[in-house]
TIZA-856488 format. One record per residue: residue number from 0; residue in three letters; x, y, z of N, C-alpha, C, O in turn. Coordinates in nm, 3 decimals. Example, Ala and Ser with C-alpha at 12.3 -4.5 7.8 and 13.67 -1.06 7.14 Angstrom:
BEGIN
k r n_u n_v n_w ca_u ca_v ca_w c_u c_v c_w o_u o_v o_w
0 ALA 1.319 -0.569 0.780 1.230 -0.450 0.780 1.320 -0.330 0.780 1.424 -0.332 0.846
1 SER 1.285 -0.225 0.708 1.367 -0.106 0.714 1.290 0.003 0.787 1.341 0.114 0.804
***
This chain:
BEGIN
k r n_u n_v n_w ca_u ca_v ca_w c_u c_v c_w o_u o_v o_w
0 MET 0.470 1.693 -0.230 0.519 1.573 -0.238 0.367 1.524 -0.364 0.253 1.570 -0.360
1 ARG 0.422 1.424 -0.457 0.300 1.316 -0.589 0.298 1.237 -0.498 0.399 1.211 -0.433
2 ILE 0.213 1.198 -0.482 0.242 1.025 -0.404 0.099 0.929 -0.462 -0.017 0.960 -0.435
3 VAL 0.138 0.808 -0.544 0.035 0.753 -0.585 -0.009 0.644 -0.442 0.052 0.640 -0.335
4 ILE -0.078 0.597 -0.464 -0.189 0.490 -0.365 -0.244 0.406 -0.445 -0.326 0.464 -0.515
5 THR -0.236 0.301 -0.466 -0.322 0.221 -0.467 -0.430 0.152 -0.385 -0.377 0.122 -0.279
6 GLY -0.545 0.117 -0.386 -0.643 0.038 -0.343 -0.709 0.134 -0.257 -0.774 0.094 -0.160
7 ALA -0.697 0.290 -0.290 -0.753 0.391 -0.258 -0.903 0.430 -0.239 -0.919 0.549 -0.212
8 SER -1.001 0.365 -0.247 -1.099 0.347 -0.241 -1.156 0.385 -0.088 -1.241 0.469 -0.058
9 ARG -1.092 0.308 -0.016 -1.186 0.295 0.068 -1.067 0.244 0.180 -0.950 0.234 0.142
10 GLY -1.106 0.214 0.322 -1.001 0.201 0.428 -0.914 0.242 0.454 -0.930 0.355 0.501
11 LEU -0.753 0.191 0.448 -0.645 0.270 0.506 -0.631 0.370 0.372 -0.644 0.492 0.380
12 GLY -0.606 0.305 0.260 -0.545 0.342 0.138 -0.651 0.492 0.104 -0.588 0.588 0.061
13 TYR -0.780 0.509 0.119 -0.846 0.610 0.171 -0.806 0.709 0.279 -0.800 0.832 0.269
14 GLU -0.782 0.640 0.374 -0.759 0.756 0.482 -0.640 0.825 0.403 -0.660 0.937 0.357
15 ILE -0.539 0.775 0.389 -0.353 0.809 0.384 -0.387 0.904 0.244 -0.303 0.990 0.220
16 ALA -0.501 0.895 0.151 -0.529 0.960 0.022 -0.550 1.156 0.105 -0.505 1.267 0.078
17 VAL -0.630 1.107 0.193 -0.750 1.238 0.251 -0.613 1.274 0.362 -0.519 1.353 0.370
18 ALA -0.646 1.207 0.405 -0.458 1.288 0.513 -0.350 1.356 0.454 -0.304 1.465 0.491
19 ALA -0.307 1.272 0.344 -0.206 1.333 0.255 -0.268 1.477 0.152 -0.201 1.574 0.187
20 ALA -0.310 1.494 0.106 -0.438 1.569 0.037 -0.446 1.706 0.148 -0.456 1.824 0.112
21 ARG -0.438 1.653 0.302 -0.481 1.782 0.353 -0.384 1.832 0.396 -0.382 1.946 0.442
22 ARG -0.251 1.727 0.385 -0.101 1.852 0.432 -0.087 1.928 0.259 0.004 2.010 0.253
23 GLY -0.142 1.914 0.165 -0.102 1.975 0.102 -0.040 1.929 -0.014 0.010 2.005 -0.097
24 HIS -0.040 1.807 -0.024 0.037 1.695 -0.101 -0.059 1.632 -0.164 -0.169 1.590 -0.127
25 HIS 0.044 1.631 -0.346 -0.087 1.604 -0.434 -0.104 1.409 -0.445 -0.014 1.334 -0.409
26 VAL -0.203 1.373 -0.487 -0.306 1.293 -0.424 -0.332 1.170 -0.554 -0.428 1.201 -0.624
27 ILE -0.265 1.043 -0.594 -0.284 0.969 -0.743 -0.349 0.877 -0.681 -0.272 0.789 -0.641
28 ALA -0.483 0.853 -0.648 -0.601 0.774 -0.565 -0.604 0.658 -0.679 -0.668 0.679 -0.782
29 GLY -0.534 0.537 -0.661 -0.601 0.424 -0.755 -0.734 0.349 -0.698 -0.722 0.297 -0.587
30 VAL -0.827 0.344 -0.748 -0.938 0.282 -0.720 -0.982 0.199 -0.892 -0.968 0.231 -1.010
31 ARG -1.053 0.056 -0.802 -1.134 0.005 -0.907 -1.260 0.082 -0.987 -1.255 0.140 -1.095
32 ASP -1.331 0.071 -0.932 -1.433 0.121 -0.941 -1.453 0.319 -0.891 -1.498 0.368 -0.788
33 ARG -1.419 0.359 -0.969 -1.430 0.482 -0.987 -1.526 0.609 -0.999 -1.498 0.728 -0.987
34 VAL -1.652 0.546 -1.024 -1.758 0.625 -0.984 -1.825 0.596 -0.881 -1.926 0.662 -0.856
35 ALA -1.789 0.502 -0.805 -1.831 0.457 -0.639 -1.728 0.549 -0.552 -1.752 0.616 -0.452
36 SER -1.604 0.529 -0.625 -1.524 0.615 -0.541 -1.471 0.769 -0.560 -1.368 0.811 -0.506
37 GLU -1.562 0.850 -0.649 -1.569 0.944 -0.646 -1.718 0.999 -0.541 -1.744 1.090 -0.463
38 ALA -1.774 0.900 -0.589 -1.898 0.929 -0.466 -1.836 0.967 -0.333 -1.860 1.072 -0.273
39 ARG -1.756 0.874 -0.294 -1.717 0.906 -0.144 -1.654 1.021 -0.075 -1.668 1.081 0.031
40 TYR -1.546 1.030 -0.229 -1.416 1.152 -0.221 -1.549 1.277 -0.208 -1.536 1.379 -0.140
41 MET -1.621 1.257 -0.254 -1.739 1.360 -0.250 -1.788 1.413 -0.144 -1.850 1.519 -0.147
42 ARG -1.762 1.331 -0.018 -1.786 1.374 0.082 -1.681 1.463 0.201 -1.697 1.489 0.320
43 VAL -1.538 1.502 0.077 -1.411 1.517 0.134 -1.440 1.685 0.133 -1.537 1.711 0.061
44 GLU -1.388 1.785 0.186 -1.442 1.885 0.186 -1.367 1.990 0.058 -1.254 2.025 0.092
45 PRO -1.408 2.042 -0.073 -1.351 2.108 -0.159 -1.263 2.082 -0.166 -1.232 1.989 -0.241
46 ALA -1.133 2.173 -0.060 -1.043 2.267 -0.053 -0.880 2.135 -0.054 -0.757 2.137 -0.067
47 ILE -0.996 2.037 -0.028 -0.859 1.916 0.079 -0.883 1.858 -0.111 -0.789 1.825 -0.183
48 ARG -0.999 1.860 -0.143 -1.051 1.745 -0.258 -1.004 1.762 -0.373 -1.013 1.680 -0.464
49 GLU -0.925 1.920 -0.382 -0.884 1.942 -0.544 -0.713 1.918 -0.553 -0.636 1.930 -0.648
50 HIS -0.689 1.876 -0.409 -0.541 1.747 -0.421 -0.564 1.608 -0.439 -0.475 1.545 -0.381
51 ILE -0.634 1.546 -0.486 -0.670 1.435 -0.520 -0.749 1.404 -0.644 -0.849 1.463 -0.687
52 GLU -0.689 1.304 -0.691 -0.663 1.285 -0.836 -0.744 1.125 -0.874 -0.677 1.022 -0.891
53 ILE -0.863 1.127 -0.882 -0.866 0.938 -0.887 -0.865 0.925 -1.019 -0.904 0.995 -1.112
54 MET -0.793 0.782 -1.005 -0.775 0.723 -1.162 -0.802 0.505 -1.172 -0.739 0.418 -1.111
55 GLU -0.891 0.494 -1.250 -0.929 0.341 -1.241 -0.762 0.299 -1.267 -0.678 0.319 -1.355
56 LEU -0.772 0.201 -1.084 -0.652 0.096 -1.131 -0.704 -0.018 -1.091 -0.804 -0.033 -1.021
57 ASP -0.644 -0.086 -1.131 -0.693 -0.255 -1.095 -0.522 -0.333 -1.115 -0.459 -0.364 -1.217
58 VAL -0.488 -0.345 -0.956 -0.315 -0.404 -0.994 -0.320 -0.587 -1.031 -0.225 -0.658 -1.065
59 ALA -0.416 -0.612 -1.016 -0.432 -0.751 -1.088 -0.411 -0.765 -1.233 -0.410 -0.879 -1.281
60 SER -0.391 -0.632 -1.329 -0.416 -0.613 -1.439 -0.280 -0.543 -1.502 -0.229 -0.434 -1.476
61 ASP -0.252 -0.615 -1.565 -0.124 -0.588 -1.674 -0.186 -0.411 -1.763 -0.127 -0.303 -1.761
62 ALA -0.278 -0.437 -1.809 -0.321 -0.319 -1.864 -0.365 -0.164 -1.815 -0.343 -0.051 -1.859
63 SER -0.432 -0.212 -1.710 -0.472 -0.103 -1.619 -0.339 -0.065 -1.568 -0.319 0.057 -1.570
64 ILE -0.244 -0.139 -1.522 -0.126 -0.043 -1.484 -0.068 0.034 -1.585 -0.021 0.145 -1.561
65 GLU -0.069 -0.022 -1.704 -0.018 0.017 -1.844 -0.071 0.203 -1.831 -0.020 0.311 -1.802
66 ARG -0.197 0.149 -1.872 -0.344 0.272 -1.906 -0.225 0.371 -1.742 -0.129 0.447 -1.752
67 LEU -0.282 0.328 -1.642 -0.174 0.489 -1.536 -0.034 0.517 -1.588 0.011 0.631 -1.593
68 LEU 0.016 0.440 -1.617 0.185 0.499 -1.652 0.151 0.595 -1.739 0.198 0.709 -1.747
69 SER 0.035 0.524 -1.831 0.084 0.597 -1.983 -0.007 0.774 -1.897 0.062 0.875 -1.907
70 GLU -0.106 0.786 -1.846 -0.180 0.880 -1.812 -0.055 0.930 -1.694 -0.067 1.052 -1.690
71 LEU 0.032 0.899 -1.620 0.077 0.992 -1.544 0.194 1.046 -1.629 0.214 1.166 -1.615
72 LYS 0.281 0.976 -1.720 0.367 1.049 -1.810 0.366 1.131 -1.936 0.461 1.164 -2.007
73 SER 0.166 1.170 -1.954 0.123 1.254 -2.017 0.111 1.386 -1.940 0.092 1.491 -2.000
74 LYS 0.126 1.379 -1.785 0.141 1.508 -1.720 0.277 1.532 -1.708 0.357 1.526 -1.801
75 ASP 0.306 1.562 -1.576 0.454 1.575 -1.581 0.498 1.459 -1.533 0.607 1.467 -1.476
76 GLY 0.444 1.343 -1.538 0.566 1.235 -1.525 0.605 1.171 -1.342 0.600 1.052 -1.311
77 GLY 0.646 1.297 -1.236 0.719 1.280 -1.189 0.646 1.225 -1.047 0.554 1.295 -1.004
78 VAL 0.681 1.115 -0.979 0.603 1.033 -0.787 0.716 1.088 -0.746 0.825 1.108 -0.799
79 ASP 0.658 1.112 -0.615 0.757 1.106 -0.505 0.750 0.976 -0.446 0.844 0.896 -0.440
80 ALA 0.621 0.956 -0.398 0.619 0.816 -0.343 0.501 0.728 -0.423 0.423 0.767 -0.510
81 LEU 0.517 0.587 -0.358 0.437 0.500 -0.398 0.356 0.384 -0.287 0.422 0.298 -0.228
82 VAL 0.232 0.396 -0.273 0.208 0.335 -0.157 0.116 0.225 -0.203 -0.006 0.238 -0.220
83 ASN 0.182 0.121 -0.221 0.131 -0.025 -0.202 -0.002 -0.074 -0.137 0.035 -0.161 -0.059
84 ASN -0.107 -0.066 -0.130 -0.235 -0.069 -0.005 -0.314 -0.144 -0.065 -0.390 -0.206 0.009
85 ALA -0.326 -0.165 -0.193 -0.427 -0.272 -0.238 -0.404 -0.376 -0.211 -0.292 -0.429 -0.214
86 ALA -0.565 -0.454 -0.161 -0.491 -0.656 -0.126 -0.652 -0.658 -0.036 -0.719 -0.587 0.039
87 ILE -0.655 -0.807 -0.114 -0.710 -0.922 -0.125 -0.751 -0.988 0.033 -0.656 -0.961 0.108
88 LEU -0.839 -1.051 0.094 -0.828 -1.171 0.184 -0.942 -1.254 0.157 -1.059 -1.217 0.151
89 LEU -0.892 -1.380 0.140 -0.989 -1.456 0.083 -0.948 -1.617 0.177 -0.844 -1.631 0.241
90 GLY -1.076 -1.743 0.164 -1.040 -1.806 0.222 -0.964 -1.850 0.344 -0.888 -1.945 0.325
91 ARG -0.969 -1.801 0.467 -0.894 -1.740 0.550 -0.983 -1.866 0.632 -0.910 -1.950 0.686
92 GLU -1.085 -1.880 0.642 -1.151 -1.993 0.746 -1.120 -2.157 0.707 -1.168 -2.249 0.773
93 HIS -1.046 -2.175 0.607 -1.026 -2.325 0.540 -0.901 -2.343 0.583 -0.808 -2.263 0.567
94 SER -0.895 -2.492 0.661 -0.813 -2.592 0.684 -0.703 -2.602 0.556 -0.722 -2.559 0.442
95 ILE -0.574 -2.674 0.609 -0.511 -2.715 0.445 -0.565 -2.783 0.330 -0.543 -2.781 0.209
96 GLU -0.669 -2.865 0.434 -0.724 -2.960 0.358 -0.865 -2.921 0.259 -0.907 -3.007 0.181
97 SER -0.914 -2.820 0.266 -1.024 -2.710 0.194 -0.935 -2.576 0.135 -0.981 -2.477 0.077
98 LEU -0.790 -2.607 0.168 -0.720 -2.464 0.115 -0.788 -2.453 -0.042 -0.769 -2.556 -0.107
99 SER -0.871 -2.332 -0.120 -0.881 -2.337 -0.245 -0.740 -2.262 -0.328 -0.714 -2.144 -0.308
100 PHE -0.654 -2.346 -0.422 -0.574 -2.330 -0.471 -0.582 -2.163 -0.553 -0.492 -2.079 -0.553
101 GLN -0.743 -2.149 -0.629 -0.773 -2.043 -0.675 -0.725 -1.927 -0.585 -0.658 -1.830 -0.619
102 ASP -0.772 -1.959 -0.462 -0.751 -1.770 -0.344 -0.611 -1.790 -0.362 -0.551 -1.685 -0.385
103 LEU -0.560 -1.862 -0.360 -0.404 -1.877 -0.366 -0.353 -1.744 -0.447 -0.298 -1.635 -0.429
104 VAL -0.427 -1.859 -0.587 -0.328 -1.781 -0.730 -0.435 -1.621 -0.720 -0.417 -1.532 -0.804
105 GLU -0.503 -1.610 -0.647 -0.570 -1.458 -0.671 -0.509 -1.405 -0.591 -0.452 -1.307 -0.639
106 SER -0.485 -1.425 -0.460 -0.425 -1.364 -0.295 -0.263 -1.326 -0.363 -0.211 -1.226 -0.314
107 PHE -0.187 -1.397 -0.468 -0.067 -1.375 -0.445 -0.100 -1.285 -0.615 0.003 -1.257 -0.677
108 GLU -0.201 -1.254 -0.666 -0.160 -1.185 -0.775 -0.210 -1.064 -0.777 -0.207 -0.994 -0.878
109 THR -0.279 -1.016 -0.629 -0.291 -0.861 -0.585 -0.222 -0.868 -0.500 -0.134 -0.785 -0.523
110 ASN -0.203 -0.917 -0.407 -0.102 -0.905 -0.283 0.040 -0.845 -0.241 0.083 -0.759 -0.165
111 LEU 0.102 -0.966 -0.359 0.280 -0.939 -0.374 0.256 -0.904 -0.609 0.289 -0.794 -0.654
112 PHE 0.217 -0.983 -0.677 0.269 -0.990 -0.759 0.185 -0.840 -0.857 0.208 -0.832 -0.977
113 GLY 0.113 -0.758 -0.805 0.008 -0.649 -0.821 0.154 -0.551 -0.754 0.246 -0.534 -0.835
114 PRO 0.171 -0.490 -0.614 0.321 -0.445 -0.578 0.393 -0.423 -0.659 0.389 -0.313 -0.715
115 ILE 0.494 -0.527 -0.699 0.558 -0.555 -0.824 0.562 -0.496 -0.929 0.658 -0.421 -0.945
116 LYS 0.473 -0.508 -1.025 0.436 -0.476 -1.055 0.426 -0.302 -1.087 0.478 -0.226 -1.168
117 MET 0.359 -0.294 -1.011 0.369 -0.147 -0.943 0.447 -0.041 -0.971 0.429 0.069 -1.024
118 ILE 0.581 -0.128 -0.899 0.724 -0.117 -0.848 0.805 -0.053 -0.970 0.866 0.053 -0.985
119 GLN 0.770 -0.192 -1.070 0.841 -0.183 -1.165 0.746 -0.083 -1.274 0.834 -0.027 -1.339
120 ALA 0.674 -0.055 -1.304 0.562 0.066 -1.392 0.656 0.191 -1.281 0.720 0.266 -1.355
121 MET 0.671 0.218 -1.169 0.672 0.385 -1.084 0.780 0.401 -1.100 0.797 0.523 -1.091
122 LEU 0.934 0.321 -1.131 1.064 0.335 -1.032 1.100 0.455 -1.154 1.146 0.563 -1.116
123 PRO 1.080 0.433 -1.276 1.142 0.531 -1.375 1.044 0.655 -1.346 1.058 0.739 -1.435
124 LEU 0.975 0.682 -1.277 0.875 0.795 -1.227 0.936 0.844 -1.079 0.956 0.965 -1.066
125 LEU 0.963 0.760 -0.973 1.056 0.785 -0.876 1.178 0.808 -0.865 1.234 0.835 -0.758
126 ARG 1.241 0.798 -0.990 1.404 0.834 -0.993 1.421 0.951 -0.971 1.514 0.986 -0.898
127 SER 1.318 1.059 -1.039 1.350 1.167 -1.055 1.306 1.241 -0.900 1.319 1.364 -0.897
128 ALA 1.263 1.182 -0.790 1.224 1.229 -0.708 1.350 1.247 -0.584 1.434 1.159 -0.565
129 THR 1.345 1.386 -0.500 1.434 1.347 -0.419 1.446 1.323 -0.327 1.542 1.349 -0.255
130 LEU 1.361 1.272 -0.307 1.385 1.177 -0.164 1.284 1.050 -0.209 1.189 1.055 -0.131
131 PRO 1.266 0.939 -0.302 1.155 0.861 -0.302 1.102 0.770 -0.226 1.161 0.818 -0.130
132 THR 1.045 0.680 -0.179 0.973 0.630 -0.068 0.930 0.538 -0.162 0.930 0.572 -0.280
133 ILE 0.882 0.390 -0.120 0.822 0.287 -0.215 0.778 0.208 -0.064 0.870 0.166 0.007
134 MET 0.644 0.192 -0.021 0.573 0.176 0.101 0.473 0.061 0.041 0.392 0.081 -0.049
135 ASN 0.496 -0.070 0.112 0.408 -0.199 0.086 0.348 -0.214 0.175 0.401 -0.273 0.269
136 ILE 0.215 -0.170 0.184 0.149 -0.256 0.277 0.134 -0.399 0.330 0.054 -0.480 0.284
137 SER 0.213 -0.420 0.426 0.189 -0.604 0.473 0.094 -0.599 0.566 -0.010 -0.535 0.579
138 SER 0.188 -0.730 0.667 0.113 -0.782 0.754 0.166 -0.829 0.869 0.259 -0.901 0.834
139 GLU 0.158 -0.828 0.988 0.246 -0.902 1.092 0.178 -1.053 1.090 0.234 -1.147 1.147
140 ALA 0.037 -1.071 1.011 0.002 -1.191 0.952 0.090 -1.288 0.867 0.069 -1.407 0.839
141 GLY 0.199 -1.203 0.830 0.268 -1.320 0.748 0.388 -1.281 0.790 0.451 -1.241 0.692
142 ALA 0.462 -1.272 0.904 0.559 -1.304 1.007 0.557 -1.465 1.063 0.468 -1.534 1.113
143 TYR 0.693 -1.488 1.032 0.718 -1.632 1.080 0.761 -1.591 1.205 0.817 -1.679 1.270
144 ALA 0.753 -1.485 1.256 0.800 -1.524 1.423 0.649 -1.512 1.478 0.648 -1.542 1.598
145 THR 0.502 -1.473 1.423 0.428 -1.476 1.443 0.302 -1.556 1.382 0.183 -1.531 1.368
146 ALA 0.386 -1.662 1.352 0.304 -1.746 1.237 0.166 -1.796 1.342 0.167 -1.798 1.465
147 TYR 0.056 -1.832 1.254 -0.036 -1.886 1.326 -0.141 -1.973 1.209 -0.152 -1.940 1.091
148 ALA -0.216 -2.097 1.276 -0.281 -2.148 1.194 -0.378 -2.131 1.105 -0.476 -2.069 1.148
149 GLY -0.383 -2.170 0.979 -0.518 -2.090 0.903 -0.479 -1.976 0.780 -0.374 -1.963 0.718
150 ASP -0.562 -1.927 0.773 -0.558 -1.791 0.663 -0.426 -1.788 0.556 -0.351 -1.691 0.541
151 TYR -0.416 -1.928 0.480 -0.294 -1.942 0.416 -0.285 -1.820 0.289 -0.189 -1.753 0.251
152 PRO -0.408 -1.822 0.248 -0.391 -1.739 0.153 -0.317 -1.543 0.170 -0.266 -1.460 0.094
153 TYR -0.338 -1.547 0.247 -0.356 -1.393 0.324 -0.233 -1.372 0.346 -0.159 -1.287 0.296
154 GLY -0.208 -1.473 0.444 -0.059 -1.484 0.542 0.078 -1.521 0.421 0.194 -1.480 0.414
155 LEU 0.024 -1.589 0.362 0.156 -1.655 0.280 0.206 -1.545 0.173 0.323 -1.510 0.163
156 SER 0.082 -1.487 0.084 0.111 -1.353 0.036 0.155 -1.215 0.137 0.225 -1.126 0.088
157 LYS 0.128 -1.211 0.218 0.232 -1.081 0.298 0.314 -1.096 0.321 0.396 -1.005 0.317
158 SER 0.357 -1.257 0.371 0.514 -1.307 0.410 0.584 -1.299 0.270 0.702 -1.268 0.285
159 ALA 0.544 -1.320 0.114 0.575 -1.294 0.030 0.625 -1.105 0.038 0.735 -1.051 0.042
160 LEU 0.507 -1.060 0.037 0.571 -0.868 0.021 0.658 -0.853 0.106 0.759 -0.797 0.065
161 THR 0.657 -0.885 0.218 0.742 -0.816 0.342 0.856 -0.867 0.286 0.941 -0.779 0.271
162 TYR 0.901 -1.009 0.238 1.068 -1.008 0.229 1.131 -1.016 0.087 1.242 -1.056 0.051
163 MET 0.999 -0.952 0.001 1.060 -0.902 -0.102 1.101 -0.762 -0.093 1.191 -0.712 -0.161
164 SER 1.004 -0.681 0.025 0.984 -0.552 0.037 1.150 -0.507 0.091 1.219 -0.416 0.046
165 GLU 1.175 -0.577 0.171 1.347 -0.625 0.210 1.496 -0.665 0.108 1.616 -0.640 0.105
166 LYS 1.395 -0.739 0.034 1.520 -0.752 -0.106 1.479 -0.608 -0.164 1.517 -0.521 -0.086
167 LEU 1.415 -0.558 -0.274 1.367 -0.419 -0.240 1.449 -0.323 -0.192 1.485 -0.236 -0.271
168 ARG 1.479 -0.320 -0.105 1.528 -0.222 0.052 1.662 -0.257 0.029 1.719 -0.175 0.101
169 LYS 1.743 -0.320 -0.019 1.866 -0.376 -0.019 1.906 -0.311 -0.154 2.007 -0.241 -0.153
170 GLU 1.835 -0.327 -0.275 1.879 -0.277 -0.361 1.846 -0.121 -0.438 1.882 -0.076 -0.547
171 LEU 1.758 -0.061 -0.325 1.736 0.107 -0.372 1.764 0.140 -0.284 1.726 0.256 -0.302
172 GLU 1.810 0.140 -0.173 1.858 0.224 -0.071 1.991 0.260 -0.069 2.022 0.326 0.030
173 PRO 2.061 0.242 -0.133 2.186 0.314 -0.168 2.197 0.426 -0.263 2.261 0.531 -0.259
174 GLN 2.102 0.364 -0.365 1.999 0.500 -0.443 1.950 0.600 -0.413 1.897 0.677 -0.493
175 GLY 1.963 0.622 -0.244 1.792 0.714 -0.151 1.727 0.680 -0.158 1.639 0.764 -0.143
176 PHE 1.663 0.526 -0.190 1.506 0.529 -0.159 1.516 0.473 -0.021 1.607 0.419 0.042
177 GLN 1.367 0.510 0.010 1.335 0.440 0.122 1.231 0.302 0.098 1.128 0.291 0.032
178 VAL 1.274 0.247 0.146 1.183 0.145 0.123 1.100 0.073 0.239 1.167 0.021 0.329
179 LEU 0.965 0.064 0.246 0.939 -0.028 0.407 0.841 -0.130 0.361 0.806 -0.145 0.244
180 ALA 0.804 -0.196 0.456 0.735 -0.282 0.441 0.596 -0.340 0.583 0.601 -0.442 0.652
181 ILE 0.494 -0.234 0.583 0.474 -0.146 0.686 0.334 -0.295 0.776 0.259 -0.357 0.701
182 HIS 0.332 -0.321 0.941 0.264 -0.370 0.924 0.141 -0.259 1.005 0.157 -0.217 1.119
183 PRO 0.012 -0.222 0.912 -0.069 -0.084 0.972 -0.103 -0.181 1.109 -0.105 -0.112 1.210
184 GLY -0.117 -0.258 1.123 -0.244 -0.361 1.257 -0.356 -0.355 1.253 -0.393 -0.267 1.175
185 TRP -0.453 -0.420 1.313 -0.576 -0.447 1.296 -0.663 -0.352 1.280 -0.656 -0.327 1.400
186 MET -0.754 -0.261 1.235 -0.834 -0.174 1.198 -0.945 -0.162 1.143 -0.963 -0.211 1.031
187 LYS -1.036 -0.098 1.205 -1.177 -0.087 1.189 -1.194 -0.073 1.009 -1.206 0.049 0.999
188 THR -1.200 -0.118 0.888 -1.180 -0.145 0.825 -1.306 -0.228 0.758 -1.365 -0.313 0.823
189 ASP -1.354 -0.183 0.576 -1.451 -0.343 0.581 -1.349 -0.430 0.603 -1.384 -0.521 0.678
190 MET -1.224 -0.437 0.562 -1.149 -0.586 0.544 -1.163 -0.619 0.709 -1.234 -0.712 0.747
191 GLY -1.077 -0.520 0.815 -1.051 -0.561 0.967 -1.186 -0.585 1.037 -1.181 -0.662 1.133
192 GLY -1.278 -0.545 1.012 -1.408 -0.572 1.115 -1.439 -0.444 1.192 -1.359 -0.352 1.204
193 ASP -1.581 -0.446 1.250 -1.633 -0.358 1.316 -1.544 -0.374 1.493 -1.548 -0.295 1.587
194 GLN -1.479 -0.495 1.482 -1.394 -0.558 1.634 -1.323 -0.537 1.648 -1.278 -0.587 1.751
195 ALA -1.201 -0.420 1.551 -1.070 -0.430 1.530 -1.078 -0.293 1.640 -1.172 -0.214 1.655
196 PRO -0.949 -0.296 1.706 -0.931 -0.219 1.804 -0.871 -0.065 1.737 -0.874 0.044 1.793
197 GLY -0.821 -0.096 1.608 -0.715 0.039 1.506 -0.821 0.137 1.464 -0.921 0.100 1.402
198 ASP -0.796 0.269 1.501 -0.831 0.361 1.386 -0.742 0.407 1.264 -0.650 0.486 1.287
199 PRO -0.765 0.362 1.134 -0.741 0.394 1.010 -0.690 0.533 0.992 -0.597 0.570 0.921
200 VAL -0.784 0.618 1.088 -0.737 0.757 1.041 -0.604 0.791 1.143 -0.533 0.885 1.109
201 GLN -0.581 0.743 1.224 -0.491 0.819 1.329 -0.359 0.708 1.265 -0.250 0.746 1.309
202 THR -0.345 0.575 1.167 -0.286 0.514 1.124 -0.213 0.606 1.054 -0.107 0.666 1.072
203 ALA -0.329 0.600 0.935 -0.263 0.700 0.798 -0.220 0.854 0.851 -0.190 0.922 0.753
204 ALA -0.208 0.926 0.973 -0.146 1.040 0.987 -0.004 0.958 1.026 0.079 1.048 1.023
205 GLN 0.064 0.840 1.058 0.179 0.759 1.117 0.197 0.783 1.017 0.280 0.872 0.993
206 LEU 0.122 0.711 0.902 0.235 0.623 0.795 0.280 0.741 0.699 0.380 0.738 0.627
207 LEU 0.165 0.875 0.715 0.227 0.989 0.612 0.372 1.090 0.703 0.452 1.170 0.654
208 GLY 0.358 1.048 0.830 0.471 1.096 0.872 0.593 1.029 0.796 0.695 1.092 0.769
209 LEU 0.574 0.888 0.762 0.769 0.782 0.741 0.744 0.841 0.585 0.838 0.882 0.516
210 LEU 0.611 0.839 0.541 0.645 0.891 0.366 0.762 1.071 0.401 0.878 1.100 0.372
211 GLU 0.658 1.142 0.467 0.753 1.275 0.458 0.911 1.273 0.550 0.978 1.368 0.589
212 ARG 0.935 1.123 0.566 1.078 1.131 0.663 1.065 1.257 0.731 1.155 1.339 0.711
213 VAL 0.970 1.288 0.810 0.996 1.366 0.964 1.093 1.301 1.028 1.196 1.364 1.006
214 ARG 1.116 1.202 1.101 1.233 1.155 1.175 1.331 1.064 1.069 1.292 1.014 0.964
215 PRO 1.412 1.061 1.102 1.528 0.955 1.052 1.468 0.805 1.151 1.433 0.794 1.269
216 LEU 1.478 0.693 1.024 1.433 0.546 1.119 1.526 0.531 1.122 1.608 0.561 1.035
217 LYS 1.550 0.466 1.245 1.671 0.352 1.317 1.676 0.250 1.314 1.701 0.193 1.420
218 VAL 1.659 0.180 1.207 1.620 -0.004 1.210 1.708 -0.038 1.136 1.771 0.035 1.058
219 LYS 1.722 -0.172 1.158 1.839 -0.291 1.085 1.745 -0.286 0.992 1.783 -0.212 0.902
220 HIS 1.611 -0.342 0.965 1.539 -0.384 0.840 1.395 -0.305 0.844 1.318 -0.266 0.933
221 GLY 1.399 -0.303 0.735 1.226 -0.209 0.668 1.054 -0.259 0.722 0.948 -0.197 0.708
222 PHE 1.079 -0.382 0.779 0.928 -0.436 0.830 0.902 -0.438 1.003 0.930 -0.509 1.100
223 ILE 0.814 -0.287 0.965 0.776 -0.206 1.083 0.635 -0.131 1.116 0.555 -0.135 1.023
224 ASP 0.606 -0.085 1.197 0.451 -0.082 1.239 0.444 0.048 1.180 0.533 0.086 1.103
225 ALA 0.326 0.134 1.217 0.289 0.216 1.163 0.392 0.324 1.265 0.434 0.424 1.206
226 ALA 0.416 0.315 1.353 0.523 0.421 1.446 0.628 0.437 1.421 0.697 0.533 1.457
227 GLY 0.680 0.292 1.316 0.829 0.274 1.285 0.854 0.222 1.341 0.969 0.265 1.358
228 ARG 0.844 0.136 1.408 0.876 0.086 1.523 0.930 -0.033 1.434 0.864 -0.069 1.337
229 GLU 1.027 -0.083 1.460 1.105 -0.255 1.397 1.033 -0.411 1.419 1.069 -0.474 1.518
230 LEU 0.980 -0.444 1.372 0.924 -0.581 1.362 1.004 -0.701 1.358 1.119 -0.699 1.313
231 PRO 0.938 -0.829 1.410 1.071 -0.964 1.388 1.010 -0.984 1.238 0.911 -0.910 1.233
232 PHE 1.024 -1.046 1.123 0.972 -1.125 1.027 0.915 -1.287 1.077 0.867 -1.364 0.994
***
């Protein structure tokens, strides 16, 4: 498969890229800081690294997405899967009285509008795939069923991403697409912190199984955890 991954410079996105390359898939790793990311990927064994193509990408920038699309089209153009992983976490410590609207705007630009723009850009390339997949990394933090106080920018943007994913699933599933919104769990990453119980390497392996459609998903909607279990909205 040819897999485009956003936010692939570190954390879960990086681990998905490495896991996919280890399985022989060709990975387009979208990163904001290409130099720093190339240094990180140099730690990967050469035989695996040759399957990873690092490309500069900021999902909050229309021009950056257009450059990526142009580069992909100039090569062979085909894409089998898109993983919208890039996200930011801002202002989680603020109550409603001190909530910054700038934090809200920036969170929606990256966590919701970015994935939508990537989907719009990649759809023509995905349509040539035999079993195309769009995977949006969302969060239980945005689920109504498990709502908690505070964390407005992240929670609201992820809630919108999950709902958008389900609407997209209704549109594209009849055309052979697999569309998923994933709650990957609380993991030891720069965003999750050292206290998190989850292992991004293990989660990445589970998500790769979903991308490869190792087994059919028996779910009524597409909001699931990394193991493929359906979650309440």
